[in-house]
C-alpha positions in Angstrom: 91.2 -86.6 -89.8 94.7 -87.9 -90.5 94.8 -87.4 -94.2 98.4 -88.6 -94.7 97.5 -92.0 -93.2 98.1 -95.1 -95.4 94.5 -96.0 -94.5 93.0 -92.8 -96.0 91.2 -93.9 -99.2 89.1 -90.8 -99.7 89.3 -87.9 -102.1 92.4 -86.8 -104.0 94.2 -85.6 -100.8 97.5 -87.4 -100.9 100.2 -87.9 -98.4 102.7 -85.0 -99.1 106.3 -85.7 -99.9 108.6 -84.6 -97.0 110.8 -82.6 -99.5 107.7 -80.8 -100.7 106.6 -80.0 -97.2 110.0 -78.5 -96.4 110.0 -76.6 -99.7 106.6 -75.1 -98.9 107.8 -73.9 -95.5 110.9 -72.4 -97.2 108.7 -70.6 -99.7 106.6 -69.2 -96.9 109.8 -67.9 -95.2 111.0 -66.3 -98.4 107.5 -64.9 -98.9 108.0 -63.7 -102.5 104.7 -62.8 -104.3 105.1 -64.6 -107.6 103.0 -62.1 -109.5 105.8 -60.1 -111.2 109.4 -60.9 -111.9 110.6 -57.5 -110.4 109.5 -58.6 -106.9 110.0 -62.3 -107.2 112.8 -63.2 -109.5 113.5 -66.7 -108.1 109.8 -67.6 -107.8 109.0 -66.4 -111.3 112.0 -68.2 -113.0 111.4 -71.4 -111.1 107.7 -71.3 -112.0 108.5 -70.9 -115.7 110.9 -73.9 -115.4 108.2 -76.1 -113.7 105.6 -75.1 -116.3 108.0 -76.1 -119.1 108.5 -79.5 -117.5 104.7 -80.0 -117.2 104.1 -79.0 -120.8 106.8 -81.3 -122.0 105.4 -84.1 -119.8 102.0 -84.1 -121.5 103.5 -83.8 -125.0 103.1 -80.1 -125.7 105.6 -78.3 -128.0 108.0 -75.4 -127.5 105.2 -72.8 -128.0 103.2 -74.0 -125.0 103.0 -72.2 -121.7 100.8 -71.9 -118.7 100.5 -70.7 -115.2 100.3 -72.2 -111.7 97.0 -71.8 -110.0 95.3 -72.5 -106.6 94.0 -75.7 -108.0 91.8 -77.3 -110.7 88.9 -75.0 -110.2 90.9 -71.9 -111.0 92.6 -73.7 -113.9 89.3 -74.8 -115.4 88.0 -71.2 -115.2 91.1 -69.8 -116.9 90.8 -72.4 -119.7 87.2 -71.7 -120.4 87.9 -67.9 -120.4 90.5 -68.5 -123.0 88.0 -70.5 -125.0 85.3 -67.8 -124.7 87.6 -64.9 -125.6 88.8 -66.8 -128.7 85.2 -67.3 -129.8 83.9 -63.9 -128.9 86.2 -61.2 -130.1 85.7 -58.2 -127.9 84.1 -60.0 -125.0 87.1 -59.3 -122.7 86.9 -55.6 -123.1 83.2 -55.0 -123.9 81.4 -57.9 -122.4 79.3 -60.7 -123.9 76.3 -58.4 -124.5 78.3 -56.2 -126.8 79.2 -59.1 -129.1 77.2 -60.4 -132.0 73.9 -61.7 -130.7 73.9 -65.2 -132.1 77.3 -65.9 -130.6 76.2 -65.1 -127.1 74.4 -68.5 -126.6 77.7 -70.4 -126.1 77.6 -74.0 -125.0 80.2 -76.1 -123.2 80.1 -79.9 -123.3 81.4 -82.3 -120.7 80.8 -85.7 -119.2 78.1 -86.2 -116.5 81.2 -87.1 -114.4 82.8 -83.7 -114.9 84.0 -81.7 -111.9 81.6 -79.2 -110.4 84.0 -76.3 -111.1 83.0 -76.4 -114.8 79.5 -75.5 -113.8 80.8 -72.7 -111.6 83.0 -71.5 -114.5 80.2 -71.2 -117.1 78.3 -69.2 -114.4 81.2 -66.8 -113.7 81.9 -66.3 -117.4 78.3 -65.3 -118.1 77.5 -68.3 -120.2 74.9 -69.7 -117.7 74.9 -73.0 -115.9 72.2 -74.3 -118.2 74.6 -74.0 -121.1 76.8 -76.7 -119.7 75.7 -79.9 -121.4 76.4 -82.9 -119.3 76.7 -85.8 -121.7 75.8 -89.4 -120.5 78.5 -91.9 -119.9 78.8 -95.6 -120.7 79.3 -98.5 -118.4 82.9 -97.6 -117.9 81.9 -94.0 -117.1 83.5 -92.6 -120.2 81.7 -89.9 -122.1 79.5 -91.3 -124.9 80.9 -89.8 -128.1 77.8 -90.6 -130.1 75.6 -88.7 -127.5 78.1 -85.8 -127.6 77.8 -85.5 -131.4 74.0 -85.7 -131.1 74.0 -82.9 -128.5 76.2 -80.7 -130.6 74.1 -81.2 -133.7 71.0 -80.4 -131.8 72.4 -77.2 -130.4 73.6 -76.1 -133.9 70.1 -76.8 -135.3 68.5 -74.7 -132.5 70.8 -71.7 -133.0 73.2 -72.2 -130.2 77.0 -71.9 -130.6 79.1 -74.8 -129.5 82.2 -73.4 -127.7 84.2 -76.1 -125.9 84.3 -79.8 -125.2 85.9 -80.8 -121.9 87.3 -84.3 -121.5 88.2 -85.9 -118.2 91.5 -87.6 -117.5 90.9 -89.1 -114.1 87.3 -88.2 -113.2 86.9 -87.4 -109.5 84.3 -90.0 -108.8 85.7 -92.9 -110.8 89.2 -92.0 -112.0 88.0 -92.8 -115.5 89.9 -91.3 -118.5 87.8 -90.3 -121.5 88.7 -91.3 -125.1 90.7 -88.1 -125.6 91.7 -88.8 -129.2 88.0 -89.2 -130.1 87.1 -86.0 -128.3 89.9 -84.2 -130.1 88.5 -85.4 -133.4 85.1 -84.2 -132.5 86.4 -80.8 -131.3 88.3 -80.4 -134.6 85.3 -81.3 -136.7 83.1 -78.6 -135.0 85.9 -76.1 -134.4 85.6 -76.3 -130.7 88.1 -75.5 -128.0 89.3 -78.8 -126.6 90.0 -78.8 -122.9 91.2 -81.7 -120.8 90.6 -81.7 -117.0 93.6 -83.8 -116.0 93.9 -82.4 -112.5 94.3 -86.0 -111.2 95.1 -88.2 -114.1 97.6 -86.0 -115.9 100.3 -87.6 -113.8 99.8 -90.9 -115.7 102.2 -89.2 -118.2 105.1 -90.1 -115.8 104.5 -93.8 -116.4 105.5 -95.5 -119.6 103.3 -98.3 -118.5 100.1 -96.2 -118.3 100.9 -93.1 -120.4 98.9 -94.5 -123.4 95.7 -93.9 -121.4 96.3 -90.2 -122.1 96.6 -90.6 -125.9 95.2 -87.4 -127.4 96.0 -85.1 -124.5 98.6 -83.2 -126.5 95.9 -82.3 -129.0 94.0 -80.3 -126.4 94.0 -76.5 -126.5 94.3 -76.5 -122.7 95.0 -78.9 -119.9 94.3 -78.7 -116.1 97.0 -80.4 -114.1 97.1 -80.5 -110.2 100.5 -81.2 -108.6 98.8 -81.2 -105.3 97.0 -84.4 -106.3 99.2 -87.2 -107.9 102.5 -85.3 -107.5 102.1 -85.4 -103.7 102.9 -81.7 -102.9 101.0 -79.9 -100.1 97.9 -77.9 -100.9 97.4 -75.9 -102.8 99.0 -76.1 -106.3 97.3 -76.5 -109.6 98.3 -75.6 -113.2 96.7 -74.7 -116.5 98.7 -75.5 -119.6 97.9 -74.0 -123.0 99.1 -75.5 -126.2 99.5 -72.1 -128.1 101.3 -70.6 -125.1 101.4 -67.3 -123.3 99.9 -65.4 -126.2 96.5 -67.0 -125.5 96.7 -66.4 -121.8 97.9 -62.8 -122.2 95.1 -62.1 -124.7 92.6 -63.2 -122.0 94.2 -61.6 -118.9 97.0 -59.1 -119.7 96.8 -55.7 -118.0 99.4 -53.2 -116.9 98.8 -51.4 -113.6 100.6 -48.1 -113.0 102.8 -49.5 -110.3 104.0 -52.3 -112.6 104.4 -50.2 -115.8 108.2 -50.0 -116.0 109.7 -50.8 -119.3 111.3 -54.3 -119.4 113.5 -55.8 -122.0 114.1 -59.3 -123.1 111.9 -62.1 -121.9 111.0 -60.6 -118.5 107.3 -60.3 -119.5 107.2 -64.1 -119.6 107.8 -64.1 -115.9 105.1 -61.6 -115.0 102.5 -64.2 -114.1 99.8 -61.7 -113.1 99.4 -61.3 -116.9 98.5 -65.0 -117.3 95.6 -65.4 -114.8 93.3 -63.5 -112.5 95.4 -63.6 -109.3 97.6 -60.7 -108.1 98.9 -62.3 -105.0 100.6 -65.6 -105.7 102.3 -68.0 -103.3 105.7 -69.4 -104.3 104.1 -72.7 -105.2 106.6 -73.6 -107.8 109.3 -74.3 -105.3 107.7 -77.4 -103.8 107.0 -78.8 -107.3 110.5 -78.1 -108.5 112.1 -79.7 -105.5 109.8 -82.8 -105.6 110.6 -83.3 -109.3 114.3 -82.8 -108.6 114.1 -85.3 -105.8 112.0 -88.1 -107.4 112.5 -87.5 -111.0 110.2 -89.0 -113.7 111.1 -92.6 -112.8 110.5 -92.0 -109.1 107.0 -90.6 -109.8 106.3 -93.4 -112.2 107.2 -96.0 -109.6 104.8 -94.6 -107.0 102.0 -94.1 -109.5 102.3 -97.6 -110.9 102.4 -99.1 -107.4 99.2 -97.2 -106.4 97.4 -98.4 -109.5 98.5 -101.9 -108.8 97.2 -101.7 -105.2 93.9 -100.4 -106.5 93.7 -103.2 -109.0 94.6 -105.7 -106.2 91.8 -104.3 -104.1 89.4 -104.7 -107.1 90.5 -108.3 -107.7 90.0 -109.3 -104.1 86.7 -107.5 -103.9 85.6 -109.2 -107.1 86.1 -112.6 -105.5 83.5 -111.8 -102.8 79.8 -112.4 -103.4 78.7 -109.5 -101.2 80.3 -106.8 -103.4 79.8 -105.7 -107.0 82.5 -103.7 -108.9 81.5 -100.7 -110.9 83.5 -99.7 -114.0 87.2 -100.5 -114.2 90.4 -99.4 -112.4 92.0 -97.0 -114.8 93.9 -94.9 -112.3 94.0 -95.6 -108.5 90.3 -95.4 -107.9 87.9 -98.4 -107.5 84.1 -98.0 -107.2 81.8 -100.7 -105.9 78.6 -101.4 -104.1 77.8 -103.6 -101.1 75.2 -106.0 -102.6 74.8 -108.8 -100.2 72.2 -111.5 -101.1 70.4 -110.4 -97.9 69.5 -107.1 -99.7 67.7 -108.9 -102.6 64.3 -107.7 -101.4 65.4 -104.1 -101.0 64.5 -101.3 -103.4 67.1 -98.9 -104.9 66.6 -96.2 -102.3 67.2 -98.7 -99.5 70.3 -100.1 -101.2 71.6 -96.6 -101.5 71.1 -96.0 -97.8 73.0 -99.2 -97.0 76.1 -97.9 -98.9 76.0 -94.7 -96.8 75.5 -96.8 -93.6 78.5 -98.9 -94.5 80.7 -95.9 -95.2 79.7 -94.3 -91.9 80.5 -97.5 -89.9 83.9 -97.7 -91.5 84.5 -94.0 -90.6 83.4 -94.5 -87.0 85.6 -97.5 -86.6 88.6 -95.2 -87.0 90.5 -97.8 -89.0 90.0 -96.4 -92.5 88.2 -93.7 -94.4 86.6 -94.1 -97.8 84.0 -91.9 -99.6 80.8 -92.4 -101.4 79.6 -91.0 -104.7 76.7 -91.3 -107.1 77.1 -93.3 -110.4 74.3 -93.6 -112.9 71.9 -92.3 -110.2 72.8 -94.9 -107.6 75.0 -94.5 -104.5 78.3 -96.2 -104.6 81.4 -96.7 -102.4 84.7 -95.3 -103.6 88.3 -96.3 -102.7 91.3 -94.2 -103.9 94.8 -95.2 -102.9 96.2 -91.7 -102.1 99.2 -92.5 -99.9 102.7 -93.7 -101.0 102.7 -95.3 -97.5 99.9 -97.7 -98.4 100.9 -101.4 -98.7 99.1 -104.6 -99.5 98.6 -105.4 -95.9 96.5 -102.2 -95.6 94.4 -103.3 -98.5 93.9 -106.7 -96.9 92.8 -105.0 -93.7 90.4 -102.8 -95.6 88.8 -105.8 -97.3 88.2 -107.5 -93.9 86.9 -104.2 -92.4 84.4 -103.8 -95.2 83.2 -107.4 -94.8 82.9 -107.1 -91.0 81.1 -103.7 -91.1 78.9 -104.8 -93.9 77.8 -107.8 -91.8 77.2 -105.4 -88.9 75.0 -103.2 -91.1 72.9 -106.2 -92.1 72.6 -107.2 -88.4 71.4 -103.8 -87.5 68.8 -103.8 -90.2 67.6 -107.3 -89.1 67.3 -106.0 -85.6 65.6 -102.8 -86.6 68.3 -100.7 -85.0 69.7 -99.0 -88.1 68.5 -95.6 -89.3 68.1 -97.3 -92.7 66.2 -100.3 -91.4 62.8 -98.8 -91.8 63.5 -98.4 -95.6 64.4 -102.1 -96.1 62.3 -105.2 -96.0 63.3 -108.8 -96.6 61.3 -111.2 -98.8 
């Protein structure tokens, strides 16, 4: 699949910037392991500079710090470990079982739209997947604050210990941004660690026009931010940013192996990134982010992001004018979700309608003219378009609209003729 194509509308796999591709190749040629400053002075210092930029971008103060990661999954895991270790003194060194018994039933709260890595993280950290509470969302796919408060109160009454609430800033399925200020208020009220998964949507901070959607993100204890998503650098490069800085990360991960035990003076320890996360071998990822930022600047990124949101909104407006499609939620980032809902399907049940969404996606894929994905929203299959490429123009969106209409009509024709795999599930009144 040609991911950098302007007609790729799938997951958060963007067209990479040429300068970032070149920087990634240069980093591979230099081949510094960015674990310790002693062996990677340039990689370590540039990473620290990039992290400072990202912290400032989301509104964190001078005490903040972070570490680059392989992506959002690793970043979310690091953030939840910091949350666990703050709540359970001694868990890092002695394990959860050695801590006070009532505190071992720790609970994490997140939207039902949360990334699957949160479920993996609570598993890895020994909290158990059943202790991730997936809170229902509203019609805009934002976490329901009232339902969250009810879940927390219920857990407290039953003897569980609320640990963390994780908000979404650019949910994978919908691009939705939770009400972060309200989540911050809730976290403060119950003394919870507040994490924001902004792997995708964190880049809204580049845009003065759209930055307000992230209101409250600077109140988070930790933030996940993926440059390999909306900053258009090659895979893989994520980041976890922590408001209270390196102290929190070192409390969770610091260790001194014999072969890295030399005494160091000054601020060198701040550049030993093996102390801030679980990885010991670290690609020089900072170089591609540093060069991309130096090349585009904040205004350059803002222009691309604003254009992609406008294109997604244009797609939604055009689709909304057509009777055979129904929009789901709102365009808050560069994601638009919808369903093919032709009048011809009025006699079909929900399962059959879901099968039609999948059939339409497959026909578009087989055409070779575009690629879009499907997802499940409020228990029903939906189609999903995400403008990923800075090469995408309005003409590509117009072509996509016509392609969807044409292939949608073809799906209906196959059903009527009994030739579709889904046709046996659908009947017409």
